[in-house]
N, C-alpha and C positions, 0 to 999 in steps of 0.2 A: 504496500498499499501505501504512495509519496504522503509526501511530507500535504503535503498542499492535499492530499484526498485526507486526511486527518481534519488539519485546521478546520477545510468542510462539513465532518462529521462533527467535529470537538461545537464547530455554534450551531444543529442541531440540537443537541446534544443542550445549550446552555440559550438554544430559543423554548426549546422545551423546560425547561427548567422555573425557565421568568414564566411558566403557566403555573409555578407546580409553589415553585417556595414562598415565602414573607418575603415579605421587600428586604429589609435589611442584612438576607445572604449576601454575603455574592459569590454571584454562579458558577466566578471561576474558579474564585480559590477551591468553593465544593467541591466542582467535574477537580483540578488537578487534583485534591485533597482527599478524593478518593479513588481506591484500585477499581471500585470492583467496575466504577462505572469510568473508563478509559478502559476497561476490556469492554466494552459497549459500546461508546467512542472506535476502540479497533475493528470489532465486528458490524458495525454499520457500516464503516469506508471499504471493510475488505467485502461486501459483500457489495458495491458495489452506486450504492444513495447517494457520491456531490459527485453520478454520472452522467453530470450533465452537462448539454450539448451547445456550455455558452462564444462563439464564435470570438471573444476574448480570451481564453483558457481555459481549453477544455478540462471538465468538470476530472475528469483522471488522473491531470498532471500531463500530460501531452502538451509537451509543447506544441503552438497554436494560434497563427501566425493571419498580421494581416497589413492590408497595402499601405504600403503608405506614402499622403501625397505628392510624395518627388518618383511613385518610384523603390518606390530601395519595402527590404524587409523588417516589416517592426511589428512586433510583439506586446498582446496588453502591457505588463507592465514596458513597457517603451518607451516612457512617456516624451523621451527625447528626440528621439526619431534614430535613436543609434540600439541596434542587436540585443535587446535582452531582458531577459526567462522576468516574466515575476511568484515575485517570494523567494530570491533567493537569497533573506536567510541570514543578510550581513548589510548590513548599511557599506555602502563607495566611500563614500567619510572617515572613515572608522566610529561616528559615536555609535553607539548602542545604550536607552535607558530604557525599559519594558515596566518605568508605569503604568501602570492600567486609570485611561480617558477614559471621559463619553464625546466624543464630537458630536454633538449634538444638529443633523437638518432641519431646519424649521418645518417644514411634512414633510409627505405622505413620500410610500421610496415612486414617481414619480419620475419621467423620466429630462422632467428640469430639478430636478434637487437625490439626484442618483452618481451625485460624484463623490460623496464622499466613501457610500456602502461599497461604490466600486474599487477606494484608497482604497479600503481595508480585505476584499474579497482575492482585489490582483495583488495582492501586496506591494503598494507600490509606496505607505510607511512604513513597513519593517520596511527592509529595501533602505530607508532614511536611522536610521539603527532607530524607530518607534515605536515597536513591536504589536503593544495592545492599549491602541489608539484604537477606541470597540463605537462605533462609526451607530448613529442609532437614527430610528424615523423625528418628527419634531411631530405636536397640535397645534400649529400658530407660530406664527413672530412676535405675537404680545406676549404666547405660552412660553415662551424660551427664549426672552430675551431675559422678564425676570428667572425663567433657573438659572439661567447665565448669574446671568448682573447679584440675582442670590444666596449665592455659592452651587445651588443643587448642583446644578452639569458644570463640568471644570472649564468646559468650549465650544464653539460652533457656531453656526449665520442663519441672522436675521434680519429681515428687512429693516435697514435701516431708518424709513422714517416711521416703521412701529416702534423698536427703540425705545429711543430719541421721545415716541408718543408715549411710554410707562414714564417716564417721566414727571408723574405731572403734580408732582404732590406732595400723597398721601404716605400711609407709608410700609405700605413697602418699593416707593419708592424710593424713603428716605433709608431704604438697606439695597440701595439698588452699586454693588461695586464691580464697575468690570468697563477692557482696554478696545477701542477699536486697534485687531491688531494685520486687517487683512482687509478683502474686498476675493469675494462670488459673479454675487450677479453687478456689471457693471452698472445696468438699466434696473428702475425697479421695473416687476411685475405688473403696475396698478396699470388700470386703465380705466377710459373709459367702450366696451364696450351698446353701442347703443340702435334701434332699429331707424335705417332711413327715411321710413317712411311716416315717420306719427314725430323725427327729432332732426335740424333740422341743422342744430353745427353742437358745436362742445357749449354752449354761451345756451342751448337753447335748454332749457331742461324746466322751466316755471308748468308749474302746477303737470306734471309729469309724473308717473314713480321708479326710483330709482333702484334694486338690487346691490342689498353688498351681501357681495357674497364667499364670503368668510368670513371671525374673524376679525384678519388683520387689513382687511377692504371695512366691515363699519369700524375699527379705529384709527384709520386715517380719511373713510369720508368726509371730513371736516376740509385738510386740504385741497379738497377740487371747488369748490365752492369759489372758497376764499382765493385761487387760484386763477378758478377762468371768469371774475367776474354776477356770478349770479348772484342770487339772495335768497340762501340757504335753507329758507322758512317758507321759503315757497315752493321747494320743492318735497316728495312724497317719499316716504328711504323706509323700505324694510327690510330684516334680516335675515338668514338665513343659507347653509349652504353646501359650495358652491356643483352637488351634481343638484336643485333643486335649479343655478339656474339658465342651462340649456330648453327646458318646457315651459317650463317663465315664461322668459324671453319673445320664445316661438308663439306664445299665446297668447303674446301683448297682453300679459294681466301684468308685466310690468315693461318699461319703454328702453330701458336702461339694466347693463351693467354695474356693477361697478368692483375691478375683479384681479380674477393675473388675465392677466395678456395668452400665458401658453393654454387656454381656454377655446379661442378663438375659433380652427378647428371644430370644438363643440359645441358651438349655439352656433357654424355656420351649418353642419352639420342637423339639428332642428329647425332654426328657423328657414322661410320660403317666400325668404327677401332679403335686401341687399343690407348690406350690417358697417354701422362710420362705425370708426377706432381713434379715439383720446387718444397718444400713452401721454405718460404723468410727467413725462423729460420735455412735453412742447411746452412747457414751461419753465421752462432748467433746472443747471446740471443739479439729480439728485443722487445718488448712491444708489444703489440693486437693491446688495448684500450684501452686508458686511461682516467678519469672522469678528467673535470680539472675546476676551477673553477673564474668567473670571478675578479678578487682582487680588483676594485672596489669598487664593491656587500661587497665582503666580508670585507676589512677589515671598511667599517661605516655600515654595521649588527654587532649589540651592541653582540649581543650570534651569530653570525656567528658561533664556534668551536660547540657551542651542534650541530642546528640547522644540520652544514654535519653532526657530527656523526652521527645524526638520518637516515639523508638520505640515509647515511652508509650503517648502520642494514638492515633499510630498501629492501634496492638497493638489498645486497648481502642472504639476509632474500627469494627476487622475485629469484635466483640468483638456491636458494637451492632448491627450490619449485621445478624452469623451469628443473633442467640438471633431477630432478627424480619421472619428472611424463610425463614422452614424449606424449601420447597420449588424460590427461588431458589440457596439456599449447596446445597442436596442435589445436583441437578444442575448445579454446575460441579464440585463433588465430583467429580461418577461420568461430564461430558465432559472438561475438563480438568483435575484436579489428579493423581487418579486414574481411568480407563477403568477398573481388575478391580474397582470396589464395581459393577458395573454386569454384577456375578455375587450382588450379594446381593435374598435376598429383597426387601421391601419392608415388609415385618415388620422387615426384621434393618433396612435405613437409618435409616425411619424409630425402629428401638427403641432405639437406640443417638441420634439429633438428641438426641432428646426425654432421655432419661437425659443427655446434655450439659447442654442447659440445663436436668439441676434442678439440676446439681451443677455447673455456669458460675456461682449468683450464689449470694447469700446475702441478707439481712436489710438489713446497711450498703451492696451494692450498689448498695439503693433509697431508702433515704432519703442519704451520702452519694455515692460516687460509685466507676461502674466498678473494679474491678479494689482496692476501697479496701483497707485494711493500718495494723494499728498495732506499732508494737514487745513492747505487750502482748502479744494477740494472740499472738505469731513468742511471747513465749516459753514463754506457754500449753503451745503447740505442739511448741515442745526438751520443753522436760521429761517434757510427757508421752514423748511419741515413744522422747525418752535411754534414762531411767531403765527405759523394756517392750524395748529392742532392746538396749543394749546396760551389757556386764556395766562398766565407764569408765562412765556419761555427766561425766563430770567432762573430756571429750576434748573434747566440743560448746563450740561459744566459746556465749556468755550469747551476748541477741536485742542488748544495747547494741552488741556484736561485731558481728556477724555481721549490721544490718539494716542497711542505706544507704537512707533513705528522699531526697537530695533530692534527686533526680529525680522520683518522682512526686510531689509538693510542687510541680516545676517545669511540670510536661506536663497540658494544657491541660485540663477536668474535664470527664468526658464522665457523663451520666445519664440517666434518663430523667422521662416522664413518668409520670401515671399510669396514661393509654389505655395506655402499654406499656408497664409494671410491671403492667396488669392482665392484656396478652397474653403474657409471659412467661410467666408461675404459672396461661394457662391451659393454650400451648405445654409448660411441667411433667408439666402430668395425675399422672401415679398414681409416676410417680415420686418428682414433689415434695410426694409425701402420703407416699411410704412415708419419705423421710425429713426432715418436719414430726413423722415418727411418732415414727419410731425418739430425734429429739430433742426430742421435747417433755421428758424427766422429765431433759435437763440443768439 
């Protein structure tokens, strides 16, 4: 049985333990401390339980290759374009820290939010010397911002605007203690999606009903009327889960939806009218989904800067592979990360992936490196979000207090060649064009 098969069997057992053990028990320590459980783990792996056919890495441990943008052979673990095997078992830099930490995504295991799960599954973090970073799905940016800020979770990413909104001056806000150390999605997912037979443009919402399609959407909705110059009191709103959005918009029960643009394809499939889209970036440069770390954990960890630099390097290499290997990525997502995605239509799956490509990057990711951000840019986003969302914007720390750029500066730069960048832009397709048009007046 291969090491990768062993790891996958172990993760399967840990997921089962999550459903049975009390919350205070560390599943990994429980597993490692039980000889009987190790026997079960070996049995599960040797009977072929991990033999999924993911295009980026065979479940049986065999090397499976994917084509790089320049035609060179790359494997699932080769985020920098060199031939590398995922899960190689050691760090190229010689750094190794086996501390167990959680890295949370902001949302479910969908194409937009698969990168951390691939980083763990395909050994990108292990290759950088941080093998025990545990990728977990999230319950919304509002929840995960609080989890990171209060130390329930060590690190992860969440919507920048939503994270700003949780600094609302309440008791939970007083306990927030986190820093922005990186960027995942360069652009916000937030967009207004509307029926063109009912709404003539971004400001034509008086007397209309808008569905707020998640807690993430509800917490950030006040931004839209403020930035669009619309009287919010004249707009009807209702909150619901994102799965309610497509049929509700199609039936004209609401005339617009405020939510994630990565579901645009699902809305288009359900509706029998042309839809309009207004990305949040039409009103200015606001970061998308930023990577946050709990300050208490960071300050108490002896080698925190080096550890976080390794986490960011592995994450950025995973991002590059995801951006350049769509078919293999979606195969892994459906067969290894979240089999429930097999119920999605090809249009829904590809549509969300292509949208995620468009929001994952901006020109700075080409001109500088993947994940690039500046303190000045964060300050601009902080001012725009805080002024629109909060009665007292002063409760939000200034960027000089909020940003810790040291781990990013210590990370290994991950860059695109010109050919790779052209491929990414082609993959983003019409979604990249939607953002380019929306941002043309900025």
